[in-house]
C-alpha positions as CSV (number, residue, x, y, z in Angstrom):
1,M,87.8,59.0,123.8
2,T,90.8,60.5,121.7
3,A,94.0,62.1,122.1
4,D,92.9,65.6,121.9
5,D,90.4,64.9,124.6
6,Q,92.9,64.9,127.6
7,G,91.3,67.6,129.9
8,P,92.2,71.1,130.3
9,A,95.9,71.7,129.9
10,A,97.8,73.3,133.0
11,P,98.2,76.8,132.9
12,S,101.6,78.2,132.2
13,P,103.9,79.7,134.5
14,D,103.2,83.2,133.0
15,T,99.4,83.1,133.4
16,R,99.3,82.0,136.9
17,A,97.8,84.2,139.6
18,K,101.0,85.6,141.5
19,R,100.9,85.4,145.3
20,P,101.7,88.5,147.7
21,P,105.0,87.8,149.6
22,D,104.7,86.0,152.7
23,F,106.4,88.1,155.5
24,I,105.5,85.9,158.3
25,A,107.3,82.7,156.6
26,R,110.6,85.1,156.5
27,L,110.4,85.7,160.3
28,H,109.9,81.9,161.3
29,R,112.6,81.3,163.9
30,Q,114.0,84.6,164.2
31,K,113.9,87.3,167.3
32,V,110.8,89.5,167.2
33,T,108.8,92.2,169.8
34,A,105.1,92.1,169.6
35,H,103.2,95.2,170.8
36,V,99.5,94.6,171.7
37,P,97.5,97.4,172.9
38,G,97.1,97.4,176.5
39,Q,99.3,94.9,177.2
40,P,103.5,94.8,178.0
41,A,105.5,94.0,174.9
42,I,106.3,90.4,174.1
43,N,110.3,89.8,173.3
44,G,110.8,86.4,171.8
45,T,111.2,83.8,168.9
46,L,108.8,83.3,166.3
47,T,108.2,79.8,166.8
48,G,104.8,79.1,164.9
49,Y,102.4,80.7,162.9
50,T,98.7,80.1,161.3
51,Q,96.5,82.5,159.5
52,Y,94.9,84.2,162.4
53,E,97.7,83.6,165.2
54,L,101.5,83.9,165.9
55,L,103.4,81.6,168.6
56,I,106.2,83.5,170.3
57,T,108.6,81.7,172.7
58,D,110.2,84.2,175.1
59,D,113.5,83.6,176.4
60,R,112.4,81.7,179.6
61,G,110.6,79.4,177.5
62,K,107.3,80.6,178.2
63,D,104.9,80.5,174.9
64,H,102.7,83.6,174.1
65,L,99.5,83.4,171.5
66,V,99.1,86.3,170.0
67,F,96.2,86.9,167.5
68,K,97.0,88.9,164.5
69,G,94.7,91.7,164.5
70,A,94.8,95.7,163.8
71,G,96.4,96.7,166.7
72,L,99.4,94.3,166.6
73,V,102.8,95.9,165.9
74,L,105.7,93.6,165.4
75,D,109.2,95.0,165.8
76,L,111.6,93.0,163.5
77,P,115.3,92.4,163.4
78,D,117.6,94.2,161.2
79,G,118.3,92.5,158.1
80,W,115.2,90.1,158.1
81,R,114.3,90.8,154.3
82,R,116.1,88.8,151.6
83,E,118.1,91.0,149.4
84,V,117.0,90.6,145.7
85,E,119.9,90.9,143.2
86,P,119.3,93.5,140.2
87,G,117.4,92.0,137.4
88,G,116.5,88.9,139.5
89,E,113.7,87.4,140.9
90,A,113.1,86.2,144.9
């Protein structure tokens, strides 16, 4: 093996695929209201999440497991987005 045969080089930061923003991560530990079709609204804090589920703890300490789907609507708190400075990156 020579010095030239080190294996594939790591991709440069410019050539890596960019991931879409993760909005659920920004909402972790914030107050949300979940509207599920045919059910009363759930008000509480987003305490956990996976690719398919949200765990919302209401003010009484009861946990609600909400499955992500086409009918799920989340009402978000004001100011939940990070503000990006002009010319800067998030």
